[in-house]
C-alpha positions as CSV (number, residue, x, y, z in Angstrom):
1,M,-24.2,-52.1,0.6
2,K,-26.7,-49.5,-0.6
3,L,-24.8,-46.9,1.3
4,R,-21.5,-47.7,-0.3
5,W,-23.1,-47.6,-3.8
6,K,-24.6,-44.1,-3.0
7,R,-21.2,-42.9,-1.8
8,K,-19.5,-44.2,-5.0
9,N,-22.2,-42.6,-7.1
10,I,-21.6,-39.3,-5.3
11,L,-17.8,-39.5,-5.8
12,A,-18.3,-40.4,-9.4
13,F,-20.6,-37.5,-9.9
14,I,-18.1,-35.1,-8.3
15,S,-15.4,-36.4,-10.5
16,I,-17.5,-35.8,-13.6
17,L,-18.2,-32.3,-12.4
18,L,-14.5,-31.6,-11.9
19,I,-13.6,-33.0,-15.3
20,I,-16.4,-30.8,-16.9
21,G,-15.2,-27.8,-15.0
22,F,-11.6,-28.3,-16.1
23,S,-12.7,-28.8,-19.7
24,N,-14.8,-25.6,-19.7
25,S,-11.9,-23.8,-18.1
26,C,-9.5,-24.9,-20.9
27,K,-12.1,-23.9,-23.5
28,N,-12.3,-20.4,-21.9
29,N,-8.6,-20.2,-21.7
30,P,-6.9,-22.1,-24.5
31,Y,-3.5,-21.4,-23.1
32,L,-4.0,-23.7,-20.1
33,I,-1.9,-26.8,-20.6
34,D,-0.7,-29.6,-18.4
35,V,3.1,-29.3,-17.7
36,S,3.1,-31.7,-14.7
37,H,5.2,-34.1,-16.8
38,I,8.0,-31.6,-17.1
39,S,10.6,-32.1,-14.5
40,L,12.3,-28.9,-13.4
41,E,13.7,-27.4,-10.2
42,L,15.1,-24.0,-10.7
43,D,18.6,-23.3,-9.2
44,W,18.0,-20.3,-7.0
45,N,20.9,-18.3,-5.5
46,R,20.9,-15.4,-3.1
47,F,23.8,-13.6,-4.5
48,E,23.2,-10.5,-2.4
49,I,23.5,-12.5,0.9
50,E,26.8,-14.0,-0.2
51,L,28.1,-10.6,-1.3
52,F,27.2,-8.8,1.9
53,N,28.8,-11.5,3.9
54,L,32.2,-10.4,2.5
55,N,34.5,-8.5,4.8
56,E,38.1,-7.5,5.1
57,A,39.0,-10.8,7.0
58,N,37.3,-13.3,4.6
59,F,37.5,-11.4,1.4
60,D,40.2,-13.3,-0.5
61,L,38.8,-16.8,0.1
62,E,35.1,-15.8,-0.3
63,N,35.8,-13.7,-3.4
64,I,37.4,-16.7,-5.1
65,M,34.4,-18.9,-4.2
66,I,31.8,-16.3,-5.4
67,S,33.8,-15.7,-8.6
68,K,33.9,-19.4,-9.3
69,K,30.2,-19.9,-8.6
70,Y,28.8,-16.9,-10.5
71,G,31.4,-16.5,-13.3
72,D,30.5,-13.9,-15.9
73,F,27.5,-12.7,-13.8
74,F,29.9,-11.5,-11.0
75,N,32.0,-9.6,-13.5
76,L,29.0,-8.1,-15.2
77,F,27.6,-7.1,-11.8
78,S,30.8,-5.4,-10.8
79,R,31.6,-3.7,-14.1
80,N,28.1,-2.8,-15.5
81,I,25.6,-2.9,-12.6
82,I,27.3,-1.3,-9.7
83,N,30.1,0.3,-11.8
84,I,33.2,-0.4,-9.8
85,G,35.3,-1.9,-12.5
86,D,36.3,-5.4,-13.6
87,T,36.8,-8.1,-11.0
88,S,40.4,-8.4,-12.1
89,D,41.1,-4.7,-11.4
90,P,43.8,-4.3,-8.7
91,A,41.4,-1.9,-6.8
92,F,38.4,-4.2,-7.0
93,K,38.6,-5.3,-3.4
94,L,38.7,-1.8,-2.2
95,H,35.8,-0.7,-4.3
96,L,33.6,-3.7,-3.6
97,L,34.1,-3.4,0.2
98,A,33.3,0.3,-0.1
99,F,30.0,-0.7,-1.8
100,I,29.1,-3.3,0.8
101,N,29.9,-1.1,3.7
102,D,28.2,2.0,2.4
103,P,25.6,3.0,5.0
104,S,22.8,3.8,2.5
105,I,23.4,0.5,0.6
106,N,23.4,-1.4,3.9
107,E,20.0,0.2,4.7
108,V,18.7,-1.0,1.3
109,Y,20.1,-4.4,1.9
110,E,18.5,-4.7,5.3
111,L,15.1,-3.6,4.0
112,T,15.4,-6.0,1.0
113,S,16.4,-8.8,3.3
114,E,13.3,-8.1,5.4
115,K,10.9,-7.9,2.5
116,Y,12.4,-10.9,0.6
117,N,13.4,-13.2,3.5
118,D,10.9,-15.7,2.1
119,I,10.7,-15.8,-1.7
120,S,9.0,-19.2,-2.0
121,D,6.0,-17.7,-3.8
122,I,8.2,-16.2,-6.5
123,E,10.2,-19.4,-6.8
124,T,7.0,-21.4,-7.3
125,S,5.5,-19.1,-9.9
126,L,8.7,-18.7,-11.9
127,E,9.3,-22.4,-11.8
128,Q,5.9,-23.0,-13.3
129,G,6.6,-20.4,-15.9
130,F,9.8,-22.1,-16.9
131,K,8.1,-25.4,-17.2
132,H,5.8,-23.8,-19.8
133,Y,8.9,-22.3,-21.3
134,L,10.4,-25.8,-21.8
135,Y,7.1,-27.0,-23.2
136,Y,7.3,-24.4,-26.0
137,F,11.1,-24.3,-26.2
138,P,12.2,-27.8,-25.4
139,D,15.7,-27.3,-26.7
140,K,16.4,-24.1,-24.8
141,P,18.5,-24.0,-21.6
142,V,16.9,-22.8,-18.4
143,P,18.9,-20.3,-16.4
144,K,20.1,-20.3,-12.9
145,I,18.4,-17.5,-10.9
146,A,20.4,-15.0,-8.8
147,T,18.8,-12.3,-6.6
148,C,20.9,-9.2,-6.0
149,I,21.1,-5.6,-4.8
150,S,21.8,-3.5,-8.0
151,G,22.2,-0.1,-6.4
152,F,18.9,0.9,-8.0
153,N,20.4,0.4,-11.4
154,Y,18.8,-2.7,-12.9
155,A,15.7,-4.8,-12.2
156,I,16.6,-7.7,-14.5
157,I,20.1,-8.8,-15.5
158,T,20.9,-11.7,-17.9
159,T,24.0,-13.6,-19.0
160,D,24.1,-16.8,-21.1
161,S,23.3,-18.9,-18.1
162,I,22.1,-16.7,-15.2
163,L,18.9,-14.6,-14.8
164,G,19.5,-11.9,-12.2
165,I,16.8,-10.1,-10.2
166,G,17.6,-6.8,-8.6
167,L,15.3,-7.0,-5.5
168,D,16.0,-3.3,-4.6
169,M,14.0,-2.4,-7.7
170,Y,10.9,-4.1,-6.2
171,L,10.5,-2.5,-2.8
172,G,7.0,-1.2,-3.4
173,S,5.7,1.7,-5.4
174,N,5.6,3.9,-2.3
175,S,9.1,3.1,-1.1
176,N,10.9,6.1,0.5
177,F,14.0,5.2,-1.4
178,Y,12.2,5.8,-4.7
179,K,11.0,9.1,-3.4
180,L,14.5,10.1,-2.4
181,L,15.7,9.2,-5.9
182,S,12.8,11.3,-7.3
183,L,11.6,8.5,-9.5
184,P,8.4,9.5,-11.3
185,Q,5.2,7.7,-10.4
186,Y,4.9,6.1,-13.8
187,K,8.2,4.3,-13.2
188,T,7.4,3.2,-9.6
189,L,3.9,1.8,-10.4
190,N,5.3,-1.6,-11.2
191,M,8.3,-1.7,-8.8
192,S,6.7,-4.1,-6.4
193,R,6.8,-7.8,-5.7
194,E,3.9,-8.9,-7.8
195,F,5.7,-7.8,-11.0
196,I,8.9,-9.8,-10.5
197,V,7.9,-13.0,-12.1
198,A,6.6,-11.5,-15.4
199,D,9.6,-9.1,-15.6
200,A,12.0,-11.9,-15.0
201,M,10.5,-14.0,-17.8
202,K,10.4,-11.0,-20.1
203,G,14.0,-10.4,-19.4
204,W,15.0,-13.9,-20.3
205,L,12.9,-14.0,-23.5
206,T,14.3,-10.7,-24.7
207,S,17.9,-12.0,-24.1
208,D,16.9,-15.1,-26.1
209,Y,15.6,-13.1,-29.0
210,I,17.3,-9.7,-29.2
211,L,15.8,-6.9,-31.2
212,D,18.2,-4.7,-33.2
213,E,16.5,-1.3,-32.6
214,T,18.9,0.4,-34.9
215,K,17.5,-1.5,-37.9
216,S,13.8,-1.5,-37.0
217,N,10.8,0.7,-37.5
218,L,7.9,1.3,-35.1
219,L,5.8,-1.6,-36.4
220,T,8.8,-4.0,-36.0
221,Q,9.2,-2.9,-32.4
222,M,5.5,-3.1,-31.7
223,I,5.4,-6.7,-33.0
224,Y,8.5,-7.7,-31.1
225,H,7.1,-6.6,-27.8
226,G,3.8,-8.1,-28.8
227,K,5.5,-11.5,-29.2
228,V,7.1,-11.2,-25.8
229,L,3.7,-10.4,-24.2
230,F,2.0,-13.2,-26.1
231,A,4.7,-15.6,-24.8
232,L,3.8,-14.5,-21.3
233,D,0.2,-15.4,-22.0
234,L,1.5,-19.0,-22.6
235,M,4.1,-19.1,-19.8
236,F,1.6,-17.7,-17.2
237,P,-1.9,-18.5,-18.5
238,E,-3.7,-17.4,-15.4
239,M,-1.7,-14.2,-14.8
240,E,-3.4,-10.8,-15.0
241,D,-2.7,-8.8,-18.1
242,R,-1.6,-5.8,-16.0
243,L,1.3,-7.8,-14.5
244,K,2.5,-8.9,-17.9
245,I,2.6,-5.4,-19.4
246,G,3.3,-3.4,-16.2
247,Y,0.1,-1.4,-16.1
248,T,-2.6,-0.7,-13.5
249,S,-6.0,-2.4,-13.9
250,E,-7.4,1.0,-14.9
251,Q,-4.8,1.4,-17.7
252,V,-5.5,-2.0,-19.0
253,Q,-9.2,-1.2,-19.1
254,W,-8.5,2.1,-20.9
255,C,-6.6,0.3,-23.6
256,K,-9.5,-2.2,-24.0
257,N,-12.0,0.7,-24.2
258,N,-10.0,2.7,-26.7
259,E,-8.2,0.0,-28.8
260,G,-10.0,1.0,-32.0
261,E,-9.2,4.7,-31.6
262,M,-5.6,4.0,-30.7
263,W,-5.1,1.9,-33.8
264,A,-6.8,4.5,-36.0
265,F,-4.4,7.1,-34.6
266,Y,-1.3,5.0,-35.4
267,V,-2.6,4.4,-39.0
268,D,-3.9,7.9,-39.7
269,K,-0.6,9.4,-38.5
270,E,1.3,7.1,-40.8
271,I,3.9,6.4,-38.1
272,L,3.9,2.5,-38.3
273,F,6.9,2.5,-40.7
274,S,8.8,5.4,-39.1
275,S,12.4,4.6,-38.2
276,S,12.9,7.8,-36.3
277,H,14.1,7.0,-32.8
278,M,12.4,10.2,-31.4
279,E,9.1,9.1,-33.0
280,I,9.3,5.5,-32.0
281,I,10.1,6.3,-28.3
282,K,6.8,8.2,-28.0
283,Y,4.9,4.9,-28.4
284,I,7.3,2.3,-27.2
285,G,9.1,4.1,-24.4
286,E,8.0,4.5,-20.8
287,G,6.1,7.7,-19.9
288,P,3.2,9.0,-17.8
289,F,1.0,8.7,-20.9
290,T,1.3,8.2,-24.7
291,S,2.1,11.3,-26.7
292,G,-0.9,12.5,-28.6
293,F,-3.3,10.6,-26.3
294,P,-5.3,11.7,-23.3
295,E,-3.3,12.0,-20.0
296,N,-5.2,9.1,-18.5
297,S,-3.7,6.8,-21.2
298,P,-0.7,4.7,-20.3
299,G,2.7,4.9,-21.9
300,R,3.9,2.1,-24.2
301,T,0.6,1.7,-26.0
302,G,2.7,0.4,-28.9
303,W,3.3,-2.7,-26.8
304,W,-0.4,-3.1,-26.1
305,L,-1.3,-2.9,-29.8
306,G,1.5,-5.1,-30.9
307,W,0.2,-7.7,-28.4
308,Q,-3.3,-7.6,-29.8
309,I,-1.9,-7.9,-33.4
310,V,0.2,-11.0,-32.4
311,K,-2.8,-12.6,-30.6
312,S,-4.9,-12.1,-33.7
313,Y,-2.2,-13.5,-35.9
314,M,-1.8,-16.6,-33.7
315,R,-5.5,-17.2,-33.5
316,S,-5.6,-17.7,-37.2
317,H,-2.3,-19.6,-37.4
318,D,-2.6,-22.4,-34.9
319,N,0.0,-24.4,-36.8
320,V,2.7,-21.8,-36.0
321,T,4.7,-22.6,-32.9
322,L,5.9,-20.0,-30.5
323,E,9.5,-20.5,-31.6
324,Q,8.4,-20.0,-35.2
325,L,6.6,-16.8,-34.2
326,F,9.8,-15.4,-32.7
327,L,11.9,-16.4,-35.7
328,E,9.5,-14.6,-38.1
329,E,11.1,-11.2,-38.5
330,N,8.7,-9.8,-41.1
331,A,6.5,-7.6,-39.0
332,Q,4.5,-6.5,-42.0
333,K,3.6,-10.1,-42.8
334,I,2.4,-10.7,-39.3
335,L,0.3,-7.5,-39.4
336,T,-1.2,-8.4,-42.8
337,Q,-2.0,-12.0,-42.0
338,S,-3.3,-11.1,-38.6
339,K,-6.3,-9.3,-40.2
340,Y,-6.3,-7.1,-37.2
341,K,-9.2,-4.6,-37.3
342,P,-10.3,-3.5,-33.9
343,K,-13.7,-1.7,-33.7
344,K,-13.7,2.0,-33.0
């Protein structure tokens, strides 16, 4: 009897430690929430496998089945991704078979099939992300997922109901294909498996809330990207920041170390309200570094600063939901009410 009581006491003590540990973890990371009650099983489809199974003999029947299954996505893929025209085009069959049978494309397909034969890790992570998505956007639809070979044209493709992932855009930063395409290093740094989940969610969020770049200034675009990155904080509370923004660990650290100086530069240059595309792209667009900053700085520092502003705003507005944040289009209001003042 005494032995049983001791064992019960030990088990109770362990349980208490686990509860305390989880409680402390939640305090350290306020974005950790329980989504176990949300029922979701993402509908995953290997579009590239179905596509590359097409041949001259089975084309007519299989093409009908693929068209029915993927709808607008198939037409978008044909017309805009691999640029062979509409699926209703009389020459469509000829062009699609030429794409499928191209030796270089086949080599890409074989390598992609080898690297992504098992995608269970990606499926699990993205499913967890979309459970969080439903927690914050309960009335929003969840897309079907379709992997594909984009001909090195697109990493993420979205329609109203499908989220497409171009696996050939994630072959690893040192892929020989990227070297043959002469892609610069700053572009290939995040073209690997570990960035797929964050990129996919970013793609879906930006299709949910579209930014009209023709009617926005630099601050508006900074806040917009900041909102998306903050949403990733909530969708993937344990994901590294570098994966969310597409930086290296060193680049993230550089931004943390130089946040105050970066913000002072933006303010002193009086560029926050610039609507010039050429000016905005310096701080929002991809590049080996940010114009006007040291060469060891990352590109897109406008994203980073927008992210910090939005986080500061949401810390002092805990009554604002994520959906309300996205619907707030007044970037100046968010900046002012964020009381964002990083130390130099």
